[in-house]
N, C-alpha and C positions, 0 to 999 in steps of 0.2 A: 368644539369650534376653535380654529386656530386664532391666535391673537393677531391684532393688526400690526402691520409692519412698522418698525420704528425708523425705517429709511425714508428720508424726506424725498418728495418729488415723485410724480407718477411715472416718469420715464425710468426711474430706478427701482420700481417695485419688482420684487423677485418673481411674483407670479406672472406679471405682464411680460417680463423678459423670458421667463420659461415658456410661455405660450408663443411669444413672437419669434425668439431666436432658436430655441431648442424644440419648437413645434410640439410642445406638450408631450414629449416622449415618455413612455412608461417602462419600456424594456431596455435595459442597458447591460453592457459588459463592464464589470468592475475594474478599477484601475490597479495596475501593478507596475513594477519598476521597469521591466524590459519588454513587456508585451501589452497589447496586441499590435502587430505590425499591419501595414496597409493591406497586404494581400489577404490576411485572415479577417480583417474587418470587413472587407468587401464580400468575402465568402459568407460571413454571418449576416450581413445586411440582406442578402438574398433569402434569408430564412427568418425574417421578422425581428432581428436585433436592431433596435431603432437608434440607439445612442452608444457612442464609444468614447473612451479616453485614449489619448495617444500614450505611448510609453513615456516614462518620466524623463523629461529633458531639462538639462541645466541651462538656465537663462543666459549665462555668460557665453556658453557655446553657441546658442542661437544667434547671438550678436556677432561673435568672432569667427565661428566655423559653421555657418548656416548650411553650407553645401553638404556637410555630413548628415544633417538631420532633415533636409528638405524631402528626402525619400519618404518621410512619414506623412507628407501632405500632398494632396492633389492641387492642381491649379485652382485659384479662387473661383473661376467660372465653372468648374466641374463639381457638380453637386451630388455625385453618386456616393461620396463618403461624408455626407452631412446629414444631420447635425453631428458635430465633433467637438469634444472638449480637449483643449491642449493642457497637458499636465506639466507644469513647470516648477522648478525649485531654485531658490536663491536666498541669500540673507541680505541682499542689497535691494531695497524697494525701487530705486531708480532703475537699476538694471532689469528688475522684473517687469516694470512698466514698458521699457523699451523692447524687451523680448516679446511681451504680449502684443504690442503694436506691430511688431515684425511679422508675427504669425496671424494677426487679426483677420486678414482676408481669407485665410484657409481654415478657420475654426469658428465656432459659435459661442464658446465660453472658455474661461481660463480657470483651471484649478491650481491653487498655489500651495506650496509646502516650503519649509525652511531647509529641509535636508533630503538627500537621496535615501531611498529605502534601505540600501545596503550599508549606509553610514550612520543610521539612526534607528535604535531599537523602538523609539516612540514616534515614528513618522505619523501614524494615524491616531496617536493619543493626544492628550491636551498639551498645548504649549503653555509654559508657566514663566513668570518672572520676566527677564529681559527678552526671552524668545517671544512671549505673548505681545510685548510692546512692539517688537519688530513686525510681528504678524499683523497686528491691528493697523499699524501705519501703512503696511503694504496693501491691505485690503482697502482702506480708505483712499489711498492714492489711485489704485486701479479702478475703484468704483467711480471716482470723480472724473476720470479721464477716458474710460472705455464705455462703449455703448452696448457691451455684451456682459452677461452675468459673471460675477466673481464667485467661485465655488471653493469650499473647504471640506476637509474630511475629519471625522471623529471616529475613534474605535472604542467599542465597549470592552472593558477588561474585567477580570474577576475582582480586581481591587477597587473598581469604580463604584461610587455611590450615585444613584439615579439623580438626586437633587443637584449634585455637582455637575453632572453632564448637562442637565437642563440649564443651569446657570451659565455654563460655558457656551452652550449653543446660543443663548440669548445675547451674550457678550459679543460673539462673532457677528450676530445679526446687527447689533448696534454699531459695530465697526464698519458695516457695509456689505457683509457677506450676503449673497443673494441665492445661494443654493448650498445645502448641506447634505453630504452622504454620510451615513452612520454604519460603520462596519460591525457585524456580529462576530461572535467568537467561533470561527470556522473550525478551529482545532478542538473545540469543546462543544460538539453539536447538541449534547444533552441540555445545554442552556438556551437552545434556540427560542423557545416560547418566552422565557424570561427576557431575552434580548428584544423580542418583538414588543413586549410590554414597555420596555425602555424607549424604543423608537416611537411607540404610540404616545408616550408621555412627552417626549421632545417635540413631536409634530404638533401636539395640542398647545405647546408653549411658545411657538415661534410663528411668525407670519410670512415665512419664505418656504419654497418647495423643499421637501425632504425626500431623499432616496434611501431605501433600506438595502444595505449591502449584505444581503443574506444569501448564502450560496444555495439557492433553491434548486431542486432537481427535476421538477415537473411543472407544466403550465398550470395545473390545478393548484399546486403549492404556491406558485406565484400569485394567483388570484386570492388565495387565502391570506397571504402576507399583506397584500394591498388592502383587502377588506378589513383585516384586523387592525393593522397599524394606522391606516388612513394616509399612508405615505403616497407621494405623487408618482413614485416609480420604484422599481426593484432592480437591483444589480446582481448578476451572477458572475462567477469567475471560473472556477475549476470545472464545473459541469458544462459550461459553454464550450470549453476546450474539448470535452468528450463528445458533446452532442450540440453542434451549431443550430439544430432545429428545435432546441428546447422551448424558446418563446413562441414558436409556431405550433407547439403541441405535437410535433412530428418526431419520428425516428428514422431519418433518411438512411438509405443504404450506404454502408461504410465506403465501399470502393468508389461509388459515384461522387461522394463528398470529397474524398482524398484526391481523386483525379481532378475534380473541379478546383480544389485548392492549388494543386501543382500547376494547373493551367494559369491561374492568377499569379503564381510566383514567377512564371516565365514573363508575364507582362509587367509585373511590379516586383522586381527581384528583392529578395532578402538573403542574408548570409545563410549558406547551407547548414551551419551549426544550429541556427534558430529554426530553419525549415524542418530539420530532423526533430526538434523539440515539439513542433506542432503535429507532425506526422505521428510521433509516438503517442502524443496525447489523444489523437483521434482513434488510434488502433489499440490503445492500452487495455481497455476493458475486454475487448475481444481476445487479445493474446493472453491476458491473465486468466481468462476463463477456459482457455483451451489447454488442458493438461496433457500435452503430447509433445513429442520431439520436434514435430513440424513447426509448431508455434514457437518453441524455444529457438529453433534455427532462424525463423523469421525475425525474432527479436534481435538476435545477434547481427543479422543482415542490416537491419535498420541502424543499429549502433555503429556499424562500420561503414555506413554510406556517408561519404564526405563531399560529394559533388551533387549537383542537381540531377545529372544523368543517372548517377548511381541510385539516388532516392527514387527517381521515376521507375527504374528497373525493379527495385524492391517492391514498389507499389503494385507493379504488374504481377510479381510473385504472390503478393498478398491477395490480389484479385483472383488468381488461379486457385489459391487455397480456399477462398470464400466460395468459389463455384463448387468445390468438392463438399464444403460444409452444407451448402444449400441442397445438394443432391442427397447427402446423408440425412438431412432433416426430412426430406420428402420420403425417404425410405424408413424413417423412424429410428435410425441408429445413431443420431447425433448425441454427443455428451456435452452438456453445458449446465452451468449453475445459474443462468439467467432465467427470470420468470418466463413461462411459456408464452405470455402475451407479447414479449419482445424477442423476435428472432435474433440469434447471436450475430448474424451478419449485418445488423443495423446499428446505428449510433444509439447510445443510451447513456444516461447519467448513472454513475456508480452509486450515488447516495439515494437509493430507493427507500422510501418510508414503508414499513410493514403495515398491513391492513388495519390493525387496531390503532396504530398511531395516526394513520390518516383519518380514521373515524374520529379520534379524539380532537384533531385539528378542525375537522369540518363542523364539530359541535360547538366550537367557540363562538361566542357573540362578540360584537364590537365593544360592548360595555363590560365584558368579563375581566376581572382582575386575576392575573396569573401569579402563581408562586413557582420557584424553580422546580421543574419536573425533569426526571431522568428519562429522556426519550432516547433509547439506544437505536441508532441507525445501523444498517448492515455493513458499515465500514468503520474502522478504527484508525485514528491518527492519519487520516487521508492526506492532510496538508504536509505532514512530515515526510510521507512517502513521495509526494510530488516534489518536495524540495530536494530530496535525495536523487530523484530521477533527473531533475534539472542540473544539479551539480555534476552528476555522472555524465550527462550528455555533453557537458562543456569540457570534459577531459580530452586531450589529444589521443589519437588511436594508440600510440606507443605506450601511453600511460595507463590504458584501460583495457588492453587486449585480454588480460588474464582475469578480468573482473567477472565474477559470477554472482548474481543476486541471490537472495535467500529463496525466492520463488523458483529460480532456475535450478538451484541446488536440490530443492525438493523434487523437482521433476526428474532430474538425473538420478536421484536416490531411488525414487519409485520405479524408474525404468530398470535399474540394476536389480532391485528386489524382485520385480516381476520376471526378469530373465532367470534369476536364481530359482524361482519357484517352478520354472520350466526345465532348466538344465543344470542347476547348481548341485554341489555336494550336499547330500542329505544328512541331517542330524535330527534326532528325536529326543524330546524331553517327555518322559513317561510320567504323567501326573497320577497314575494309579497307585503310586507308592506313598501318597500323601495321607492316606487314612491312618489315624492314630497320632498325627502331628498336633501339637498344641497351637493355640491362636498366635502365639508369639512366633513359632516356627513357620506357620503359614504366612504371616506378615513378612518375615525375612525372605521366604521363597518368592513372594510377590515382588519384592525389591530386586531380587536377583534376576527375575524375568525381565524387568525393565532395563537393567544394565545389559543383559544378554542381547536384547533386541536393539538397544542403542549401538552396541558394538557391531552388530550385523548391518545396521543402517550406514555406518561410516566406513565399512570395509570396501576396498576396491573390488573384491570378488566375494560378495556375500554368499552365504549358504542357504539352502532350502530348509527352513525350520518347521518341524512338526510338533504339535502338542497332542499327545494321544491320551486316551481315557480321561478326557477333559470335558466335563459336563457344565452347562450354563448354570445349573442350580448348585454347583459346588461352592463352598465358601471361598476357595482360592480364586475362582473365576470372578465372583462378586467383588473380591478385594482388588483384583487387577482392573476391573472396569472402573472402580471408584478412584483408584490411585493413578492410573495411566490414561491420560486424555486420549480418546480415540482408539482405545484398546480393541474394540470390536472390528476396527478397520486395519489392524496390523497386518502386514504382509506375511502371515504365518498360517500354515495349514492346521486348523484346530478341528479335532474330531473326537468322538466318543469311542471310536474303534481301538482295539489293541494292536500292538506291533505285528502280531502273527496274522491279523486280519488284513493288514496293509502291505506287508512285504513277505517274500519267500524266506524261509528260515536260513537258507545258505547265504543270504545277503546281510543278515543281521549280525551286528557286533555290539555286545553290551559292554560299556566301559565301567569298570569297577576297580577301586584301589586294592581290592583283595585278590584280583586275578593274578595268575602266574604268567600269563602271556603278555609280552611287552609290545606295545604299539611302535613299530619301526617306521612305517610310512602310511600315508592316508590313501586308501584305495577308493577311486571314484565309483566303483561298482558296489561298494558296501554302504550300508546305512548304519550310522553310529548312534547308539542309544545311551542316554544318560537318565538316571532316575531323578525325578523331581523331588528331592529329599533335602530337608534341613533337620538334622538329628543331633540335638545338643547333648543327648545321652550317649552318643557314639556307639550305636548298635552296629556291630560288624556284619558283613556279608549280606546286607539287605539286597543290593543290586546283583551280587553274585548268585545268591540263592534264586532270585527271580530268573536269571539267565539259565541256570541249571534246570529250573522248572520248565522253561520254554524250549530247552534243548537247543540253544544257539551258542555261537562263539562269544568269547569274552576277551578283553584286553585291558591294560592299564597304561598310564603315561610312564615314560621311561625316566622317572625322577631320579632313582638311585644310580642309573646308568650314566647320566650326564650332569648330575649334581652331587655335591658332597656336603656334609654337615659342617656348619660354621661353628663359631665359638659358643653361641647360645641360640636357643629357639625350641619350639615344640617338636620340630622335625616330623610333623604330621603330614601324611600324603593325601588326606581327605580334603578336597577343594570344593568350592561352591560351583554351581552349574555355569555361572558367567565366567569364573576364573578358568575352568576347563575349556570353555568355548573360546576365550581369548587366546589361550595357548594353541588350540587347533587352528584358529584363523591365522595366527602369526606363523605357524609352521607351514601351512599351505602356501603362504606368501614367500617365506625365506628358505625353507628346508633346513633350518638350523634349530636343533632341539634345545641346545643350551640357551640361546637367545630367546626362543619361544617360551621356555619354562620360566625364565626370569620375568617375562611380561606378565604371567598369570599368578605365580606363586608369591604370596605376601612375604615381606621381609621377616615378619614375626615367626614364620615357620622355621627360619634359620638355615634354609638351603642356599648354597652358593654354587656358581658354575665351576666345573672342573676345567683345568687348563689345557687338557688334551683336545685333539680334533674331535668335533662332535657333529659333523654333517650327517643327516639322515640318509 
């Protein structure tokens, strides 16, 4: 049971003001520095988001430059953007009061802060010392002179003690605060249940409405949060940007939502820079789950759209892309990582709780005491990614034209590797020569395989790599799966067949340091074979004898032809498979043997380039 309010006077009771002015709203979009703007607020209100905060506004600017900020408010007689909480910051109590009175006809409550979010690392944390004295004076002044609630924010951090937060919330209430929002640790979602326990403890210790700022992802999770914490409302931020229908329990079609938003932007203009931010947030999950060049191109189009007309044009392109996706889904050929219950062309929240985690939440009772539980959601560091996206979107075009995100680089890499598997130069690592190798040698070969694949991934023109005589029950295969994350999905043709079963003998060229034939150029019609060998005992002619047995051609790298012996070194011509592959990649790019050999031959071997011309 919540404690009785310490604020004197029935007209100043937080719950009465919450019911009277804020209409007892339960579903809200959480506050942030620069968003949400009016157009996006109106969009979400059509989908059951009941309460909003304005962007964080400086009180002094409200008084001296109100024309700049009045676009955030509708006329006082227009109720379609109500109830609304004006989010103000200032360190001057008198200035804060005047600013609150200035916007009083256009909002239903005032949320106060001492700093802007961009200028204070502890905006949502506890004010201490002089800051707290200023804050309490400001709260009391506004409470005594305004007929609407005065709200404050608290944020739970890893260093906070629950008892300190409870005491701080009680001190805010005593100063006159009439609504408190408590922010959970969005960047550390595995603490969510622990944070809900903290909110529950605070709610039971104060006599004013409490809002849980927990970035919930589904309506069912919203209800669980309300039931468990006893809070009067729930706020979401990131997931509302992705799915405005979250509080309605809906996943509206992406194209219809984005078109509706753009129509509102025409009526209630916002800067194109911020418009692009909202559009990218709406389409982000869809584009991220589409691992194809079409999605990559659409992301670039959004990034380079700097006018309203250009953004509308991109949205039409996205709509056409969605039409194709719908048709692909109907034909059963769609590729998506989204659960089958949510079509990829609809809005959805990225932070979906897996089934067993949802069951764990549903089994909680209101009286249960929680300890910190590690609940892993299917997203990591989502807030950091969002911050990077926002920072990126604010760059001018000339400063960001060459920017390629990690996700985009991976898409381009996979596209290059897939093309190589169809048309690229062929090279084979024959794993059938690994028999008799020690565990240490197998371990080294496993490392070389990882480096070889890494070189192919970063190459502008990668090769088509084959692993032949490669069995899943081999020790080498098991080592590769253990050491290389996602090894089973590498863009490599892995087979248990031999080279003679895969290629005509006249196309096969086995590379061996013992061969008498010098490799002068790379023939695209040939397939080059390397033995998957790490032989610390330096047994000679292993690969050469294998080639003679198969009756196929052989060759060696032209090391003595283009290199000479330095002052000291082993002067060994036996190289690892990744070193040979790096040399071949470089030569296929430059046609320069001396330069290519320097890329792959370690300095300890002692070989240095000759000074004469060495073009292949």
